[in-house]
C-alpha positions in Angstrom: 87.7 81.8 138.6 84.7 83.5 138.3 86.7 86.8 136.8 87.8 84.1 133.9 84.5 83.1 133.4 83.4 86.4 133.3 86.1 87.4 130.5 85.3 83.6 128.6 81.7 84.6 128.4 82.4 88.8 127.7 85.0 87.7 124.6 82.0 85.1 123.2 79.3 87.5 123.3 81.7 90.4 121.8 82.7 87.7 118.7 79.1 86.6 118.5 78.4 90.4 117.7 80.9 91.2 115.5 80.5 88.4 113.1 76.7 88.3 113.1 76.8 90.7 109.8 77.1 89.0 106.6 77.6 91.5 104.1 81.3 92.7 104.9 83.1 92.7 101.8 86.7 92.1 101.1 88.4 94.9 98.7 91.4 94.9 97.2 94.2 96.7 98.3 94.7 100.2 96.7 97.2 103.0 97.0 94.9 105.6 96.2 97.2 108.7 95.9 94.9 110.1 93.7 92.7 111.1 96.6 95.6 113.1 97.9 96.7 115.1 95.0 95.5 118.4 96.0 97.6 118.5 99.2 100.5 116.9 97.2 100.2 119.6 94.4 99.6 122.6 96.3 102.2 122.1 98.8 104.4 121.0 95.8 105.7 117.7 97.3 105.5 115.6 94.1 109.1 115.2 93.6 109.8 115.1 97.1 107.5 111.7 97.5 107.4 110.0 94.3 111.3 111.3 93.2 112.2 112.6 89.8 109.1 111.6 88.0 106.8 112.9 90.3 104.3 110.4 89.8 103.3 107.9 92.1 104.8 104.2 91.7 102.8 101.3 90.7 105.4 98.8 92.4 104.1 97.6 95.7 107.0 98.0 97.6 107.8 101.6 95.9 104.3 102.8 96.7 104.4 101.8 100.3 107.3 103.9 101.0 105.8 106.9 99.0 102.6 106.9 100.8 104.8 106.9 104.2 106.8 109.9 102.8 103.4 111.3 102.2 101.7 110.5 105.5 105.0 112.2 107.0 104.3 115.1 105.1 100.9 115.7 106.3 102.1 115.5 110.1 104.7 118.3 109.3 102.0 120.3 107.7 98.7 119.0 109.3 97.5 122.5 110.1 97.2 123.1 106.6 95.7 119.6 105.6 93.0 119.9 108.5 92.4 123.6 107.0 89.2 124.5 105.0 87.5 127.2 103.6 84.0 128.1 105.7 81.2 126.9 103.4 78.8 129.7 102.1 75.6 127.4 101.6 74.3 126.5 105.3 71.0 125.7 105.3 68.4 123.8 107.0 66.1 121.5 105.6 62.8 119.5 106.8 62.0 116.0 105.8 61.4 112.4 107.3 64.1 110.8 109.2 65.1 107.8 107.8 67.3 104.7 109.1 69.8 104.0 106.1 71.0 100.5 107.7 74.0 98.9 106.8 73.4 95.4 108.0 70.8 93.0 106.4 69.8 91.5 109.6 65.9 90.6 109.5 65.1 92.6 112.2 67.0 95.7 111.0 65.3 95.3 107.5 61.7 95.2 109.2 62.4 98.1 111.5 63.5 100.3 108.1 60.2 99.2 106.5 58.2 100.0 109.4 59.7 103.5 109.5 59.6 104.2 106.0 55.7 103.3 106.1 54.6 105.4 108.9 56.7 108.6 107.1 54.7 108.0 104.0 51.4 107.8 106.0 52.6 111.0 107.6 52.6 109.4 110.9 56.0 110.2 112.0 57.5 113.9 112.5 59.9 115.8 110.4 63.3 116.9 111.8 65.4 119.3 111.1 68.8 118.9 109.3 71.8 121.2 108.5 73.0 120.9 105.0 76.2 122.1 103.5 78.7 121.5 100.8 81.9 119.9 102.4 85.0 121.4 101.6 87.0 118.1 100.5 85.4 117.0 97.5 85.1 113.5 96.8 83.9 111.6 93.4 80.3 111.3 95.3 78.4 114.2 95.3 75.9 112.5 97.8 78.7 112.3 100.0 79.8 115.9 99.3 76.7 117.2 100.8 77.0 117.2 104.3 74.0 115.8 106.9 73.7 117.0 110.3 70.4 116.5 112.5 69.9 119.8 114.5 68.7 119.3 117.9 68.4 123.1 119.4 67.8 123.2 123.1 64.5 124.5 124.2 64.8 128.2 124.7 63.9 127.8 128.7 67.0 125.9 129.2 69.5 128.4 127.8 68.9 131.3 130.1 71.5 132.9 132.1 74.3 131.2 130.5 76.9 130.7 127.6 75.0 129.4 124.4 76.3 125.8 124.1 76.4 123.1 121.6 77.6 119.5 121.3 78.7 117.7 117.5 77.8 113.9 118.1 79.6 111.4 115.5 78.6 107.9 115.8 80.5 104.6 115.3 81.5 103.4 111.8 78.6 102.0 109.7 76.2 103.5 112.5 72.5 104.3 110.9 70.9 107.3 111.1 69.3 107.1 114.4 72.5 106.2 116.3 73.4 108.7 119.1 70.2 110.5 118.6 69.1 109.5 121.9 72.2 111.6 123.4 71.6 114.3 121.6 68.1 114.8 123.4 69.6 114.1 126.3 72.4 117.1 126.1 69.1 119.5 125.5 67.8 118.7 128.8 71.0 120.2 130.1 70.2 123.0 127.8 73.0 122.0 125.2 72.1 122.0 121.3 73.7 119.4 119.4 74.2 118.5 115.6 74.1 114.8 115.2 76.7 114.6 112.1 76.6 112.1 109.4 80.3 111.0 108.9 81.6 110.9 105.1 79.9 107.8 103.5 77.4 107.5 106.4 73.5 107.0 106.0 72.2 109.8 103.8 75.7 110.6 101.9 76.6 106.9 101.4 76.9 105.8 98.1 74.3 103.8 96.1 76.2 101.3 95.5 77.3 100.7 98.7 75.3 98.6 101.5 77.8 99.4 104.2 80.3 102.8 104.8 83.1 101.0 103.6 84.7 103.8 102.0 85.0 105.6 105.2 87.8 102.9 106.3 88.8 100.4 103.7 91.9 98.9 101.9 92.0 102.1 99.9 94.9 103.7 101.6 94.3 107.3 100.4 90.6 107.2 100.3 90.7 106.7 104.2 92.9 109.3 105.0 90.5 111.6 102.6 87.5 110.7 104.7 89.2 111.6 107.9 90.4 115.2 106.8 86.6 115.4 105.1 85.4 114.9 108.7 87.5 116.8 110.1 86.9 119.9 108.1 83.5 119.3 108.1 83.2 119.0 112.3 85.0 122.6 112.2 82.6 124.2 109.6 79.6 123.1 111.5 80.9 124.9 114.5 81.4 127.8 112.1 77.3 127.5 111.7 77.1 127.4 115.0 78.9 130.6 115.5 76.8 132.2 113.3 73.8 131.2 115.1 75.3 132.8 118.0 76.9 130.0 120.1 79.6 130.4 122.4 81.2 127.0 123.8 81.2 124.0 121.9 82.3 120.2 122.5 82.3 117.3 120.5 81.5 113.7 121.4 82.8 110.5 118.9 82.5 106.7 119.1 85.1 104.2 117.6 85.9 105.9 114.2 84.0 109.0 115.2 86.1 109.1 118.3 89.5 109.4 116.0 87.6 112.6 113.5 87.0 114.0 117.0 90.2 114.1 118.8 91.7 114.9 115.4 89.1 117.9 114.9 90.1 119.2 118.5 93.5 118.8 118.3 93.3 121.4 115.1 90.5 123.5 116.5 90.6 125.5 119.8 87.3 126.1 119.7 86.5 122.3 120.7 86.8 122.7 124.6 84.6 119.6 125.9 85.7 116.3 124.3 84.0 112.9 125.0 85.6 110.1 123.4 83.9 107.0 123.3 86.4 104.1 122.7 90.0 105.8 122.0 93.3 104.2 120.4 96.7 105.7 119.8 97.0 104.3 115.8 94.7 103.9 113.2 96.7 100.9 112.0 96.9 99.0 115.0 93.2 98.8 115.4 92.5 98.0 111.8 95.2 95.5 112.2 94.0 93.7 115.4 90.2 94.3 115.4 87.7 91.9 115.0 85.5 94.3 112.8 88.0 95.3 110.7 89.3 91.5 109.7 88.0 91.8 105.9 90.2 94.9 105.7 93.4 93.1 107.5 92.7 90.6 104.6 93.4 93.0 101.8 96.7 93.7 103.3 98.1 90.6 104.4 100.9 89.4 102.3 101.8 92.4 101.5 101.8 95.1 104.2 103.3 94.5 107.7 101.4 95.5 110.8 104.5 97.8 111.5 103.8 99.6 107.9 100.2 100.1 108.3 100.8 102.2 111.3 102.8 104.3 109.3 100.4 104.3 106.3 98.0 105.9 108.7 100.0 107.8 110.7 98.3 110.7 109.3 94.9 109.9 110.9 96.4 108.2 114.2 95.9 110.6 117.2 99.2 109.9 118.7 101.0 112.0 116.2 98.6 115.2 117.1 98.9 114.6 121.0 101.2 117.6 121.9 98.7 119.4 119.6 95.7 118.6 121.5 97.3 119.2 124.6 98.2 123.0 124.2 94.6 124.0 124.3 92.9 123.5 127.6 89.7 121.5 127.5 87.6 118.9 129.8 88.4 115.5 127.9 86.5 112.1 128.9 87.9 108.8 127.7 85.4 105.6 127.9 86.6 102.0 126.8 86.1 98.4 127.5 88.1 96.5 129.4 87.0 93.1 126.9 87.2 95.2 123.8 88.2 93.1 121.0 88.0 95.9 118.4 89.8 98.8 120.2 91.9 96.3 122.1 92.2 98.0 125.8 96.0 98.4 125.9 95.4 101.1 122.9 92.7 102.9 125.2 95.2 102.5 128.1 98.0 104.3 125.8 95.8 107.2 125.1 95.1 107.5 129.2 98.9 107.4 129.6 99.6 110.1 127.0 97.0 112.3 128.7 98.5 112.2 132.1 102.0 112.2 130.7 100.9 116.0 129.1 98.5 116.5 132.2 95.5 117.1 129.9 92.3 117.7 132.3 91.2 113.8 131.3 88.4 111.9 133.2 89.0 108.0 132.5 86.0 105.8 132.5 86.2 101.8 132.0 83.6 99.6 131.4 83.4 95.8 131.9 82.5 95.1 128.6 83.6 95.2 125.2 83.5 97.8 121.5 79.9 95.9 120.7 79.0 94.8 124.2 78.8 98.6 125.0 75.7 99.1 123.1 74.0 96.3 124.9 72.1 96.0 127.9 73.1 97.3 130.7 76.1 98.6 129.5 74.8 101.2 127.2 73.3 102.7 130.5 76.4 103.0 132.1 78.2 104.4 129.3 75.2 107.1 128.9 75.5 107.6 132.4 79.2 108.6 132.1 78.7 110.5 128.7 75.6 112.7 130.1 77.3 113.5 133.4 80.5 114.2 131.9 79.0 116.8 129.3 76.8 118.2 131.8 79.5 118.9 134.4 82.1 119.9 131.7 79.8 122.6 130.3 78.3 123.7 133.9 82.1 124.6 134.7 82.5 126.2 131.2 79.4 128.7 131.8 81.5 130.3 135.0 85.3 129.5 133.5 85.5 130.2 130.3 88.5 129.3 128.7 90.0 131.8 126.8 90.5 132.0 122.8 87.8 130.2 120.9 88.5 131.7 117.6 89.0 129.7 114.6 91.7 131.6 113.4 94.0 131.4 116.6 97.2 130.4 116.1 97.9 127.1 117.1 101.2 125.0 118.3 103.5 124.3 115.1 103.3 121.2 113.4 
């Protein structure tokens, strides 16, 4: 009886949180082949994917099959797709932090006004941000200038051990202050942090958007491109950290950020501590079944089936990189909510089962909440404890038991 009441209460709370934003936009279905032109042309795949004309079809049925074939090609050649050239324009800049809100709730807008006014009056502190040009280019210059708030650990905290750093990726549509508290927590452990703005988020968001829609939308190709950009931005950030003398690296991703973090780790042996805050095996399954992506599903209904959508976004789905991920030693945490209506818990349990089957060194943490309620009291404190203690103990272990071969160019398991 009590369990049933709690379940209904949690689902009602979760639904209220996922439906409070009034600025979600239903955008049209677009195949977006042009976002993958570079990969198709460099691999000479146009005729194989598009047929004798070597041009993308306009008919929906043919376009669907071509995009599925393109995803299969990306998976076969994923080391190439997620490869990159290290940027040469890394630099730190000082500026006042801004919120960059993605919702129009009065409380959020009022907070944004207060923060901007404090900055204007010189009442807030400036912060350091790592900036560089993303190896993945898009038509949006502001998006291509990567942004990561830099939280170096205090000098007194890093003596007597390898220099360690975490890259932190918040959730989809996060504002620029989300997850900053985790970075300051890691600093207390002597672990530096880069809080990375994902593609199309906060300062990288194109002016025509209120939300970070272009990171995940009904444009199939653009969503694939956004994932590639996020992955190479993570890997480029590690390049910069190595240039600063850092030796051991981890990544923490929440929701969409967890997908990006997983794929980056699967393709980069330097990432040896992985915290996935919400997890799923299939990108398409999450979009089709999740409450917070109903506006995206609306564009697909009647044209694309759930099974097809899973294949259309197979190249950005963790399930297809499990063996690659398992081929390298690392410490792994999976946090998921029992009452999650965005990343259904059954998908998170599939991740756990895949880790178990591959003998990955993982910790499973199921919390009695959902996706959005994870950010509410008391669950956010449970989550913070799970993430913080895991990162602390994992890096403490690595300090005395370092894993071998963390070079970017180490040969990985074949695709």
